[in-house]
N, C-alpha and C positions, 0 to 999 in steps of 0.2 A: 610609301606604306598607302594602296588602293584604300575607295570606301569600304570595301566588304569587309577584309582584313582587319579594318581601324573599327569598325562595329562588333567586330566578333574578338577583338582581341583582348578587354575585360575577363571576358568566359575562360579565356584558356586557363586562367588561375582557378577555376574551380575544379579544373581536370586531377589533378594529383586529389583532393577532397574527396570526390566520383568518383575515383576506382576505388579509394576506401571504402569509402559505402556501400560500394557496389559489390568489392569482394564480401565484404561483413557482413553485410547485411540484407541485400538483393538475392545476392548469388545463394546463402543457406536457405532463403524463404522461399527460392523458387526449388531446389533441391528441396526441402522440406513438405510442400506443395506436390509435388513429383510423389514422393515415397509416401507419402498418405496414401498415394491409387496401387501402392503394390504390396505383398506379401517380400519383404525382403529381410536376406540375415547380413552378416560382414563379409560373407564368399558369395552369396547370388541375391536375384529376384525375379518376382515376375508379379506382372502387371495383372492386377484384379478388378479394378473399376470402383467402384465407392461401398466394395463389400467391407473394409472397414470403418467408414463411415454406419453403416447399419447396425453393424455389428455391436458399434461403441454406444450405438443409441441404444440398445438391447441388455446393455451391462445396469442388473438392478440397483447398483452403487448410482450409477447418474443421474437420478433425477433428485437423493438428498445430495449428493456432490453439486450441483447446479444450487440447491437449497439453502448450502451451506456457504456454498461461498459469497452467494449475495446476502448473509446474514451478518458473515465474517468481512465482509467486504465493509458494510455502510454501518456495521459495531465501533469499529475502529476506524474508520474514517470521521465519523458522529465526536467520536470520543476523543481525537488525536485536535481536531481544531477547538470544541467549544475547551477543552484544558490547555491545549497550546496559545489559544487566546487569551484566555483566565492570567495565563504564568506571563506573557509576555505585558499583558498589562499592568499588570504589579512589577514584574520587573525594568518595565520603565519609568515606575513612578519614581519620587523623590528617597529611594530607602539606601540607606547603606551595606556596605559590601555588594554592591550591585553586582558587578564584577565575576566577587565567588560567588555568589549563589546562578548567574549564568552558567559556571563552565559545569555546576553539580546539576541542573538543570538540564545539561550538553552531554553528561556524561554516561548516560544510558545507551546512548546511539553509539558509541566509539565501542562497544561489547560486541565479543560474536555471539552471533545471533543461534547459533547453536549451545553456547555458554549458556547462554540466557535463561533458554528450552533447558535442558539440563537441569538449571540452577533451581526455577520457579518449580518444575515438579518437583524437585525434591520439596521444596518449602510445599507442596499442593499436599504431600502424600498424606492420608487420612487419618492416618496413625501416630508416627510421630515427624510429621511436618511440621515444618516451628510455626503456620498460620492457625493451625485447628489448636497447638499446644497452648498457644498466647487467646486463640475463644473458649479454651480448657479453664486457664487462668480468673477466668471472669464469668463460669458458670452455663457457656455456650457451648453446645455440641455443633460442631462442625462440620461441614458437608466432604463427601468423597469429592473435589473440588474437579478431576479426571476422570474419576469414573465410572461418574452421573451421568447418563445421557441427557438428561436435562439442563445438566449446565457446563457438561465438558468444552464445548464449543468456546463461549463465551469468560472460562478462563483462563483458553488461549487468549481470545480477544482480548483482556485485560494487559496478558502477560506484553502483548504487541504493542499493546496502547501506552503501557508504561516504556517501553522499550524506544519507541517512535518518536512521542510526545516533546524528545528535545528539539529533534530538528523541525518541527511543524512551528514550537518557541521561537526558535531562530527566526525563521521566517515570520513572522509575523512581528518580532522584535527590528526586522530590519525593513518590516513594511510602516510602522508605528511612529518611529524615527525619521523616516523619509517626509511622516509628515509636515507643511510650513506650519512654526512657531505661533504667526501671526494669525491664523485661521483658533484657535486655542486662543491669545490675547484677546480676540475682536470678545471672544463667549463668555472672558470672565468681565470686561465692558462690563459688556450688556446683562451681568447677572448671572450668568448659568452658572450650575454648580458643577460639583463631579461626574454626576449620572448625566445628566445634558452633555457633556463633554463627551463620554464613551459612547453612546448610544447615536449622537446627532455629531459626533464629529471623526470619532475612532474606530468605529464601527463603520461605516458607510466609506470612510477615505482609506483604510489597508484592505479594501477590495478585494484590490490586486495579490496582496500576500494570504487571505484566506483563499482566494478560488486555487491557488499552487496548490494550498495546503491539503485543499478536499478534491484537488486532479489525482497529485501523490499518493497519497494518503490511500483514494480509492483503488487506483491501480495498484500499490502494492497488496491492497487486500484482499485484490480481486488474481494473483499469480503467487500469494504468498504459499509455502509449502515449507522452507525448514522449518519454523519455527512449531506449526503443526505436527511434523516429522517427531521431532524431537523430544517436541510433550505426550502427544500421545499417536503415534503409529496411526492416526487416521482415528483409532476406536473411543469409546468403546464398541463394537461394531461398526455402524458405516457413522455416528454420530457426528465424526468430527472431518468428516472426509472432505476435501476439497479436489475441485477438480485436475491441479496438478498432482495431488498423491494421489487421487484416483489414475491419471496416467502417470509417473512415477512405477506404480503397481505393473502396471502393465510393461515399462520397460525391464522392472525386473525381472518378470516373466516369462522375460523371450517374444515376447508380440510386439516386435518392433514394429512393423507398419501398425497393426492398429493405436500404440502408443502416441507415434507419429500423427497421425489421423488425431489422436484425441489433443495434440498440442496445436493442430490448427486453427480446430474446433473453439481451444480456448484462446488463443490468439484474437479470432472473430469474435466473440465472447466479452473480450478486453474492449478491444474497439465498438462495439455495438452500444457497450455501456459508458466508455467515460467517453465517447468521441459527440455525442448529445450533449453531454452535461456541460463536456467544454464549452461548446459552440451554446451554450445557454450561459452560462457564468461569465462569458467574455462579454454579452449581451447589458450582463446588469452594473458594468464597472463604473466607478466616478470617476472622474480625471481631474487631478489638482487644478 
């Protein structure tokens, strides 16, 4: 084996993975970029340049969709991060039935998103829903959770937090249990209390887990579609329309090129938001 072959030999093992990555990601991405510049159907296509992007930006619901997507993504990200961290701290403490409680917290993540959406849609019904019925028992008139444009998006965000907080909690539990115990022992010897342990040890040393939760929750919120569609369909009006639901409506209406352009914009939008945050968070990590 000559020198060049020996140097290239390790890279041969990357060929199968590279082929799979190219077929399943690079090729569809390239085709999406191409078809976003065309008017196309299942039988024919015509190159039209940037007309799809121009038309997409002229959509009356687009600005609302951008705003709703950002609000939804950051609301669910903050909710999952804070609640997941607090639950993880509690479930890593010295409590009984710890494993059972962990399984209960993680259970919603195993459920179908559509099933969760349909269930919460019924529970949030303004007249026969169980949530407003519970409020009536204590003399409070519950709002129209999914029919009021001012709170409908946050009602869906609450449902998404309920479903996704289990995964965040598991990631935080993994991060907290990986912290060496001697840090806590040293703090205890120095007279530290539980709050100092939480703020000066657990929070900074579980930063890698927190960064993972933030990025996953943010990306999931930016590209959310199924829960929104199951609960509101983007309504009332455009009040809960996200970018993904706008793209779906274009597909459903037969505007395939326009919808493909919307998908490309969604891809760029997610990358533009998530990548800088990912780089910023990685600079803040604390080494154990």
